[in-house]
C-alpha positions as CSV (number, residue, x, y, z in Angstrom):
1,M,14.9,62.4,48.9
2,R,11.7,63.4,47.0
3,A,8.5,61.7,47.8
4,V,7.3,58.8,45.7
5,P,5.7,60.3,42.5
6,A,2.0,60.1,41.6
7,D,0.3,56.8,41.1
8,E,-0.5,57.7,37.5
9,F,3.0,56.8,36.5
10,P,3.1,53.6,34.2
11,C,5.6,51.9,36.5
12,A,5.9,50.6,40.0
13,L,7.9,52.9,42.3
14,A,9.3,52.3,45.8
15,R,11.5,54.3,48.1
16,L,14.1,52.5,50.2
17,D,16.2,53.5,53.2
18,A,20.0,53.2,53.4
19,A,19.5,49.6,54.6
20,G,17.5,48.5,51.7
21,N,14.2,48.4,53.5
22,L,10.9,49.7,52.0
23,L,9.6,53.0,53.1
24,E,7.0,54.0,50.5
25,A,5.5,52.7,47.3
26,N,2.8,53.7,44.7
27,E,-0.3,51.7,44.0
28,L,1.1,49.7,41.2
29,F,4.0,48.5,43.3
30,L,1.5,47.5,46.0
31,A,-0.7,45.7,43.4
32,W,2.4,43.8,42.0
33,T,3.5,42.7,45.4
34,G,0.3,42.3,47.2
35,L,1.4,44.6,50.1
36,D,-0.6,47.3,51.7
37,R,0.6,50.7,52.8
38,E,0.3,49.8,56.6
39,S,2.6,46.7,56.3
40,L,5.0,48.1,53.8
41,P,7.4,50.2,55.9
42,G,10.5,48.3,57.2
43,R,10.1,45.2,54.9
44,P,13.4,44.4,53.1
45,A,13.1,45.0,49.4
46,A,15.2,41.8,48.7
47,A,12.2,39.8,50.0
48,F,10.2,40.8,47.0
49,V,12.8,41.5,44.2
50,D,15.5,38.9,43.4
51,A,18.8,39.7,44.9
52,S,20.4,39.7,41.4
53,T,18.4,42.8,40.7
54,W,20.3,44.7,43.4
55,D,23.6,43.5,42.0
56,G,23.3,45.6,39.0
57,S,21.2,43.6,36.6
58,D,18.5,45.6,34.8
59,L,16.1,42.5,34.5
60,G,14.8,41.1,37.7
61,V,11.8,39.1,39.1
62,L,9.3,40.7,41.4
63,R,7.5,38.3,43.8
64,H,3.8,38.6,45.0
65,T,2.7,37.5,48.4
66,D,0.6,34.8,46.7
67,G,3.8,33.2,45.3
68,S,3.3,34.4,41.7
69,R,6.2,36.1,39.9
70,R,6.6,39.0,37.5
71,H,9.6,39.9,35.3
72,V,10.5,43.5,35.6
73,L,13.1,46.0,34.3
74,V,14.7,47.9,37.2
75,T,16.0,51.4,37.3
76,R,17.6,52.7,40.5
77,S,18.4,56.2,41.8
78,R,20.6,56.2,44.9
79,S,21.1,59.1,47.4
80,A,22.8,59.4,50.7
81,D,19.8,58.4,52.7
82,G,18.4,55.6,50.3
83,E,17.3,55.2,46.8
84,L,14.3,55.3,44.5
85,V,13.5,52.2,42.5
86,A,11.4,52.1,39.3
87,L,10.0,48.8,38.1
88,M,8.6,48.3,34.6
89,D,6.7,45.2,33.4
90,A,9.2,43.0,31.4
91,S,6.9,40.0,30.9
92,A,6.9,40.3,27.2
93,R,10.7,40.6,27.0
94,A,11.1,37.6,29.4
95,A,8.7,35.6,27.3
96,Y,10.6,36.5,24.1
97,E,14.0,35.6,25.7
98,G,12.5,32.3,26.9
99,E,11.3,31.6,23.4
100,L,14.8,32.4,22.1
101,T,16.4,30.1,24.7
102,Q,14.0,27.3,23.7
103,S,14.6,27.8,20.1
104,W,18.3,27.8,20.6
105,A,18.1,24.7,22.8
106,L,15.9,23.0,20.0
107,Q,18.5,23.9,17.4
108,E,21.3,22.6,19.5
109,R,19.5,19.3,20.1
110,T,18.7,19.1,16.3
111,R,22.3,19.8,15.5
112,V,23.5,17.0,17.9
113,R,20.9,14.7,16.6
114,L,22.0,15.2,13.1
115,E,25.6,14.7,14.0
116,L,24.7,11.4,15.7
117,V,22.7,10.2,12.7
118,I,25.5,11.2,10.3
119,E,28.1,9.5,12.4
120,A,25.9,6.4,12.8
121,S,25.3,6.3,9.0
122,I,29.1,6.3,8.5
123,A,29.6,3.6,11.1
124,F,26.7,1.4,9.9
125,S,28.0,1.5,6.3
126,A,31.2,-0.2,7.5
127,A,29.3,-3.3,8.8
128,S,30.2,-6.5,7.0
129,S,27.5,-8.7,8.7
130,E,24.4,-8.4,10.8
131,A,26.3,-9.3,13.9
132,D,28.8,-6.5,13.1
133,L,26.0,-4.1,12.5
134,S,24.4,-5.0,15.8
135,R,27.6,-4.3,17.7
136,I,27.9,-0.9,16.1
137,L,24.3,-0.2,16.8
138,A,24.5,-1.2,20.5
139,G,27.6,1.0,21.0
140,T,26.0,4.0,19.1
141,T,22.7,4.0,21.0
142,A,24.4,3.6,24.3
143,R,26.4,6.8,23.5
144,A,23.6,8.7,22.0
145,Y,21.4,8.3,25.1
146,Q,24.2,8.0,27.7
147,A,22.7,4.6,28.7
148,E,24.8,2.4,31.0
149,Q,23.9,-0.7,28.9
150,S,22.4,-1.2,25.4
151,A,21.5,-4.5,23.6
152,V,20.3,-5.5,20.1
153,F,18.0,-8.4,19.6
154,L,17.5,-9.9,16.2
155,R,14.7,-12.3,15.2
156,D,15.8,-15.7,14.2
157,E,14.3,-18.1,11.7
158,Q,11.7,-19.2,14.4
159,D,10.8,-15.4,14.9
160,A,12.3,-15.6,18.4
161,F,14.5,-12.7,19.7
162,R,18.1,-13.5,20.0
163,L,20.7,-11.3,21.9
164,V,23.2,-10.5,19.2
165,A,25.2,-7.6,20.6
166,G,25.5,-5.6,24.0
167,T,24.2,-6.8,27.4
168,D,20.9,-7.3,28.9
169,P,20.7,-6.6,32.6
170,L,17.1,-8.1,32.7
171,Q,18.2,-11.4,31.4
172,G,17.1,-14.2,33.7
173,A,14.8,-11.9,35.6
174,I,11.9,-11.9,33.1
175,D,10.6,-13.7,30.0
176,T,12.5,-11.7,27.5
177,Q,10.6,-13.1,24.4
178,A,7.3,-12.0,25.8
179,V,8.4,-8.6,26.8
180,L,10.2,-7.8,23.6
181,S,7.3,-9.1,21.5
182,R,4.9,-6.8,23.4
183,F,7.1,-3.8,22.6
184,A,8.0,-4.7,19.1
185,D,4.5,-5.5,18.0
186,T,3.5,-1.8,18.6
187,G,5.8,-0.8,15.8
188,R,7.0,2.4,17.6
189,V,9.6,3.5,20.0
190,Q,8.5,3.2,23.6
191,T,10.0,4.4,26.9
192,V,9.5,3.3,30.4
193,S,10.7,5.6,33.2
194,G,10.8,4.3,36.7
195,V,9.6,1.2,38.5
196,G,6.1,2.6,38.8
197,A,5.7,3.0,35.1
198,A,7.0,-0.5,34.6
199,R,4.5,-1.8,37.1
200,A,1.7,-0.2,35.1
201,I,2.8,-2.4,32.1
202,S,3.5,-5.5,34.0
203,P,4.3,-6.4,37.6
204,A,6.9,-8.9,36.3
205,L,8.6,-6.0,34.4
206,A,8.8,-3.9,37.6
207,D,10.2,-6.9,39.5
208,A,12.8,-7.4,36.8
209,F,13.7,-3.6,36.9
210,V,14.3,-4.0,40.6
211,A,16.3,-7.2,40.2
212,G,18.5,-5.8,37.4
213,G,19.0,-2.4,39.0
214,V,17.3,-0.7,36.0
215,H,15.4,2.6,36.4
216,S,14.3,3.1,32.8
217,I,14.4,1.6,29.3
218,L,14.0,2.8,25.7
219,V,12.9,0.2,23.1
220,A,13.0,0.8,19.4
221,P,11.9,-1.7,16.6
222,I,14.3,-2.3,13.9
223,R,12.2,-2.7,10.7
224,H,12.3,-1.8,7.0
225,D,9.1,-2.0,5.1
226,D,7.5,-5.2,6.2
227,V,10.7,-6.9,7.3
228,R,10.9,-6.9,11.2
229,F,14.6,-7.4,12.0
230,G,14.4,-7.0,15.8
231,V,14.7,-4.3,18.4
232,F,17.4,-2.3,20.3
233,V,17.0,-1.6,23.9
234,C,18.8,1.0,26.1
235,Y,19.0,0.4,29.8
236,F,19.4,3.3,32.3
237,L,20.6,2.4,35.8
238,H,19.9,6.0,36.9
239,P,16.7,8.1,36.9
240,R,15.9,9.1,33.4
241,Q,13.1,11.0,31.8
242,F,12.7,11.2,28.0
243,D,12.1,14.4,26.1
244,S,10.3,14.8,22.7
245,E,13.6,14.2,20.8
246,A,14.2,10.7,22.2
247,A,11.7,8.8,20.0
248,P,12.6,10.6,16.7
249,L,16.4,9.9,17.2
250,A,15.6,6.2,18.0
251,D,13.5,6.0,14.9
252,A,16.3,7.5,12.8
253,L,19.0,5.2,14.2
254,A,16.8,2.1,13.9
255,G,15.8,3.0,10.5
256,Q,19.4,3.4,9.3
257,A,20.3,0.1,10.8
258,A,17.4,-1.6,9.2
259,Q,18.3,-0.3,5.8
260,I,21.9,-1.6,6.2
261,A,20.5,-4.9,7.4
262,T,18.4,-5.1,4.3
263,S,21.4,-4.5,2.1
264,L,23.4,-7.0,4.0
265,R,20.7,-9.7,3.6
266,L,20.3,-9.0,-0.1
267,Q,24.0,-9.1,-0.6
268,H,24.1,-12.5,1.3
269,Q,21.3,-13.8,-0.9
270,L,23.2,-12.8,-4.0
271,E,26.4,-14.4,-2.7
272,Q,24.4,-17.6,-1.9
273,A,22.8,-17.7,-5.3
274,A,26.3,-17.1,-6.9
275,M,27.8,-20.0,-4.8
276,H,24.8,-22.4,-4.8
277,D,23.1,-24.6,-7.4
278,E,19.6,-23.4,-8.2
279,V,18.2,-27.0,-8.8
280,T,19.5,-28.8,-5.7
281,G,20.5,-26.0,-3.4
282,L,23.9,-27.6,-3.0
283,P,27.1,-25.6,-3.2
284,N,28.1,-25.2,-6.9
285,R,31.4,-25.7,-8.7
286,R,32.5,-22.3,-7.8
287,R,31.9,-22.7,-4.1
288,L,33.7,-26.1,-4.2
289,E,36.8,-24.4,-5.7
290,A,36.7,-21.8,-2.9
291,H,36.2,-24.6,-0.2
292,L,39.3,-26.5,-1.6
293,L,41.4,-23.4,-1.0
294,E,40.7,-23.7,2.7
295,Y,42.6,-27.0,2.9
296,P,46.4,-26.8,3.6
297,T,48.7,-28.2,0.9
298,E,49.9,-30.7,3.5
299,V,47.3,-32.7,5.3
300,D,47.1,-31.6,9.0
301,L,46.7,-34.4,11.4
302,D,45.3,-32.0,14.0
303,R,42.2,-31.4,11.8
304,G,41.0,-34.8,12.8
305,G,41.9,-36.7,9.6
306,S,45.1,-38.0,8.0
307,A,43.6,-38.0,4.5
308,I,41.5,-35.9,2.2
309,A,39.3,-37.7,-0.2
310,A,37.5,-36.4,-3.3
311,L,34.5,-38.4,-4.5
312,F,33.4,-37.7,-8.1
313,I,29.8,-39.0,-8.8
314,D,28.2,-39.3,-12.2
315,L,24.7,-40.6,-12.6
316,D,24.1,-43.7,-14.8
317,G,20.8,-43.3,-16.7
318,F,20.2,-39.7,-16.2
319,K,20.3,-38.8,-20.0
320,T,17.4,-41.2,-20.6
321,V,15.3,-39.5,-17.9
322,N,15.8,-36.1,-19.6
323,D,15.1,-37.5,-23.0
324,E,12.0,-39.5,-22.2
325,Y,10.4,-37.5,-19.2
326,G,11.7,-33.9,-19.8
327,H,13.9,-31.6,-18.0
328,H,11.5,-31.0,-15.2
329,A,11.7,-34.7,-14.3
330,G,15.5,-34.5,-14.6
331,D,15.7,-31.6,-12.1
332,Q,13.4,-33.5,-9.7
333,L,15.8,-36.5,-9.9
334,L,18.8,-34.3,-9.4
335,N,17.3,-32.7,-6.3
336,E,16.4,-36.1,-4.9
337,V,20.0,-37.4,-5.6
338,G,21.3,-34.4,-3.7
339,V,19.2,-35.2,-0.6
340,R,20.3,-38.9,-0.7
341,I,24.0,-37.9,-0.9
342,R,23.6,-35.4,2.0
343,H,22.0,-38.2,4.1
344,A,24.7,-40.7,3.2
345,V,27.7,-38.6,4.2
346,R,28.7,-37.2,7.5
347,Q,27.6,-33.7,8.7
348,Q,31.1,-32.3,8.2
349,D,31.5,-33.6,4.7
350,F,31.2,-31.0,1.8
351,V,28.7,-32.0,-0.9
352,S,28.4,-30.0,-4.1
353,R,26.8,-30.3,-7.6
354,Y,29.7,-30.0,-10.0
355,G,27.5,-29.6,-13.1
356,G,25.0,-31.6,-15.2
357,D,24.5,-34.9,-13.4
358,E,27.9,-34.8,-11.6
359,F,28.4,-34.3,-7.9
360,V,31.5,-34.0,-5.9
361,V,32.1,-34.8,-2.2
362,V,35.2,-33.7,-0.3
363,C,35.8,-35.2,3.2
364,E,38.6,-35.6,5.7
365,V,39.0,-39.2,6.8
366,P,41.4,-41.3,8.9
367,D,42.3,-43.5,6.0
368,S,41.3,-44.5,2.4
369,G,39.1,-47.3,3.7
370,S,36.8,-44.8,5.5
371,A,36.5,-42.8,2.3
372,H,35.6,-46.0,0.4
373,D,32.9,-46.7,3.0
374,I,31.4,-43.2,2.4
375,A,31.4,-43.7,-1.3
376,E,29.7,-47.1,-0.9
377,R,26.9,-45.5,1.2
378,I,26.4,-42.9,-1.5
379,R,26.3,-45.7,-4.3
380,T,23.8,-47.7,-2.3
381,A,21.5,-44.7,-1.6
382,I,21.4,-43.8,-5.3
383,D,20.8,-47.3,-6.3
384,Q,17.4,-47.3,-4.5
385,P,14.2,-46.9,-6.7
386,F,13.2,-43.3,-7.5
387,A,9.5,-42.3,-7.3
388,G,8.0,-41.7,-10.7
389,L,10.5,-43.8,-12.6
390,P,9.8,-47.2,-13.8
391,P,11.9,-50.2,-12.7
392,T,13.1,-50.6,-16.2
393,L,14.9,-47.2,-15.9
394,P,17.2,-47.6,-12.9
395,I,19.5,-44.7,-11.7
396,R,22.9,-45.7,-10.5
397,A,26.2,-44.1,-9.8
398,S,29.7,-44.3,-11.1
399,I,32.0,-43.0,-8.4
400,G,35.6,-42.1,-8.7
401,L,37.5,-41.8,-5.5
402,A,40.9,-40.0,-5.1
403,V,42.7,-39.8,-1.7
404,A,45.5,-37.6,-0.7
405,G,47.1,-39.1,2.5
406,D,49.5,-37.7,5.1
407,R,52.4,-38.8,3.0
408,D,51.3,-36.9,-0.1
409,R,53.3,-33.7,0.6
410,G,52.3,-30.6,-1.5
411,W,49.1,-32.2,-3.0
412,N,47.1,-30.1,-5.3
413,P,43.4,-29.7,-4.7
414,D,42.6,-29.3,-8.4
415,G,44.7,-32.3,-9.2
416,L,42.8,-34.3,-6.7
417,I,39.5,-33.4,-8.3
418,R,40.9,-34.3,-11.7
419,L,42.2,-37.6,-10.4
420,A,38.7,-38.4,-8.9
421,D,37.2,-37.4,-12.3
422,H,39.5,-39.8,-14.1
423,A,38.6,-42.5,-11.7
424,M,34.9,-41.9,-12.3
425,Y,35.3,-42.3,-16.1
426,T,37.2,-45.5,-15.3
427,A,34.2,-46.8,-13.3
428,K,31.8,-45.7,-16.0
429,N,33.7,-47.3,-18.8
430,A,33.7,-50.6,-16.7
431,G,29.9,-50.7,-16.7
432,G,29.0,-48.1,-14.0
433,N,27.4,-48.6,-10.6
434,R,30.8,-49.1,-9.0
435,I,33.6,-47.3,-7.1
436,V,37.1,-46.9,-8.6
437,Q,39.7,-45.5,-6.3
438,L,43.0,-43.8,-7.3
439,S,45.6,-42.2,-4.9
440,A,47.2,-38.9,-5.4
441,V,50.9,-39.0,-6.2
């Protein structure tokens, strides 16, 4: 075999024997490996060049004695007694391929993220309530992050976090309210990887991690504009580190859920407005009609009552209040009457404003006598003085009472209301401030 060419060649050259051991090398090879000429002979080439290079790959890695590495292009020329190896610096090519790989990985993560966001958007749009939305969000985030457990906490009317969907392995091991408030108040996605990171936040959190078998968590606030709905939390029972894509994905999922929650709340408010009286806040006539459809056409003794009673209430003296004191005073009076009726009936009784100065109460009772007792409590409550009205202008109630008992098969809810209405007019024509009862037939 020819001797190793001159050192002026722009590549590292080395001559190997038939066993793959180094015999000679030029200065560039020595510089790239950190070897010297005296210690070179007899060293296996595989100790300095990755074995894959000798398996036919043209791109390999040359190792220096100090541990550093250099990407090289390898050319080999074999003969009977050994081979000549030429190595050219491929650092630029390796860097370019690394950038391509990173770019591809980023594109793949972006594609997966977009698919998740699109799938979540479709799933969220099918939610019919905040509880339903929370269940979908908990399942979606668990799959998105491959978390063993995921939970959604929504703020209630007292601004406390309430577990609505999913499971919380830290429950009972820590003050959930304090921890979630601390994370949610930052307004951004936060991650905690490992017990050590948890201890840096709070020793109690670290202890809860240990008690719950949790290694890491991801917490994302669910908010839209200034409305803070709550948070979702992913729990990892295995070692988990978070890359730069974790927070943006959580933001996207939480943001979509918050938009749907905003729509659901607006829809609920519109439904409430359509079904409730603006002055008293009571269910209106439309809601009453829907409520009556919930009753069976035959009274069910298992519902805790053997009769259904309708109380039709009309105020005596209300027109005078409107005429002499104005509609504002009339609205205040109606609101106060609604409050008094609610306090006079039982919690399970249905109270509605039928229209004008008329109210309707529907209740299930064991007998007609119990219904009469409820009507009397209402009459007595309304008969008390009203603030702002003189004693010379008393407000009283004419109450019509209709009862459908367990013998009234196939009774008609609309017919029951009409009968109570008829009984009310009978009471009013008899001088008012009294109860007249009729039975359904």
